[in-house]
N, C-alpha and C positions, 0 to 999 in steps of 0.2 A: 499329623502335620498338615495334611491337605485340608482337613476340616478347619484348622486354625487360620490358614491362609484365606480360605473361602469366607470365614466369618470376618476376618480383618478387611478383606476387599469389600464385603457387604457394608461394613461399618464406615469405611471411607466413602463409598458411594452414597450412603444415607447422609453422611455429614455434608458431602458436596451438594446434594439435593437440598438439604436444610439451609445451607449457606446461600444457595441460589434463591430460595424462597424468601429468606430474610433480606437479601440484597434487593430483591425485586419488590418487596413490600411497599417502600415509600414511593407511592405513585406520584405523578406530577400533580401539583395542586391545581384545582379547577378554579379559574377566575373568569368571570364574564361581567365586566363593568363598563359603564359609560361615564366619562368625565366631562365637565363643562367648566369654563372659566371666563371671567372678564378681567378688567384691570385691577379689581380689588377683591374678587371672590373666586373660590374654587369649590366645585360641587362634584359629588360622586353618587352613583346609583349602581347597585350590583344585583344580578339575578343569581349569581354564585360567587362565593369568595372563600376559598381554602377550607371549606367545611364549617366556617363560622356562620352564626345566625344573624349577626348584625355588623354593620360597618359605619364608619364616619369619615368625613373629609378632614384632612389635616393640611394646612397651608403654611408655607414660609412667606413672611411678609418683608417688604422692602426695608422696614426698620429693624429687621433681624429677629423679630418675635415670631413664635409659632402659635397658630390658633387652630382650634378644632371645632368641627361642627357637631350637631346633635347626632346621637346614634339613631340609625334607621334599620329596620328589618331587611335582611337579604331577601330578595324575591318579591318585596312588597310594591315595588315601583316608586317608592319614595326616594327623594334625593337629600343627602346631607350637604349642607353648605358651610364652609369655613369663611368667615368674613374678616379680611384684613382691615377693612374700614373700622372695625372695633378696636384695632391696635394702633392708636395714635393717627387715625385716618390714613393709614399706610396703604401701599399698593401690594399687589400679588406678585410673587416671584415664581414659586413652584408649589406643586401639591402632590399628595399621595393619599392612599387609603389605609385605614387601620381597621383590622377585623377584630371581632370579639364575640363572646357568647353571653347573652343577657338572660 
């Protein structure tokens, strides 16, 4: 009986350790980006972004349309620009970054 309790306790301990490892696995996403905007444009450049190798700027424009910039490589120093001026000569409201793997 003692052997069974010892094995059961070891199993629970192992399961607890495994759950702890699984729960700890999703590490915080690494993001290191610089954004820029003027009245009609949003730009983004990232040296790190959630493990993706490319990013692009996405902007919400005053006319309600959403425009996206060209994909640029993460870490390249290049900036992606989303131009609201291409959307009915609209202005810029807000922007975000979209990550992807090319």
